[in-house]
C-alpha positions in Angstrom: 0.0 0.0 0.0 3.0 2.2 0.5 3.7 2.4 -3.2 0.2 3.6 -3.9 0.5 6.2 -1.1 -2.4 4.6 0.9 -2.4 4.1 4.6 -5.0 1.3 4.6 -6.1 -1.7 2.5 -9.8 -1.5 1.6 -12.0 -2.5 -1.3 -14.1 0.7 -1.0 -17.5 -0.5 0.0 -19.2 1.8 2.6 -16.5 4.5 2.3 -17.8 8.0 3.3 -17.5 10.8 0.8 -14.7 12.3 2.9 -12.8 9.0 2.7 -13.3 8.9 -1.1 -12.0 12.4 -1.4 -9.0 11.6 0.7 -8.3 8.5 -1.4 -8.5 10.5 -4.6 -6.1 13.1 -3.3 -3.6 10.5 -2.0 -3.6 7.8 -4.6 -0.6 7.5 -6.9 -2.2 6.7 -10.2 1.0 5.6 -12.0 1.6 3.1 -9.1 -2.0 1.9 -9.3 -1.5 1.3 -13.1 1.6 -0.7 -12.3 -0.2 -2.7 -9.7 -3.0 -3.4 -12.2 -0.6 -4.7 -14.8 1.2 -6.9 -12.2 -2.1 -8.4 -11.0 -3.1 -9.0 -14.6 0.2 -10.8 -15.4 0.1 -12.9 -12.3 -3.6 -13.9 -12.8 -2.9 -15.0 -16.3 0.1 -17.1 -15.1 -2.0 -18.8 -12.4 -4.9 -19.5 -14.7 -2.7 -21.0 -17.4 -1.4 -23.5 -14.8 -4.8 -24.6 -13.7 -7.0 -27.3 -15.2 -10.7 -28.0 -15.0 -10.3 -30.2 -11.9 -8.6 -27.4 -10.0 -11.3 -24.9 -11.1 -14.2 -27.3 -10.2 -12.9 -28.1 -6.7 -15.1 -26.7 -4.0 -13.5 -24.2 -1.5 -13.9 -24.6 2.2 -15.7 -21.7 3.9 -13.2 -21.3 6.8 -10.0 -20.8 4.7 -11.9 -18.6 2.2 -13.2 -16.4 4.9 -9.7 -16.0 6.4 -8.3 -15.0 3.0 -11.0 -12.4 2.6 -10.3 -11.0 6.1 -6.5 -11.0 5.6 -6.8 -9.3 2.2 -9.2 -6.7 3.4 -12.1 -7.9 1.3 -14.4 -8.5 4.2 -14.8 -7.0 7.7 -14.4 -9.3 10.7 -18.0 -9.0 11.6 -19.3 -9.6 8.1 -22.0 -12.3 7.9 
């Protein structure tokens, strides 16, 4: 988050207008573009290594929930 000039990791849901304004003022757009390109490249590499069996395998709720919490995609009291 440091490269993007952001003090927190958040997906943006339920941000106040003041938080959105702060994000717009702080965000390093060239760094965001670089991040987007890196995510795109890594996603393509991972997907090219997977097969149908991997993609059809069910995910367990516990590990998935932990990933979402660790990555800032869900709040700890999310249902």
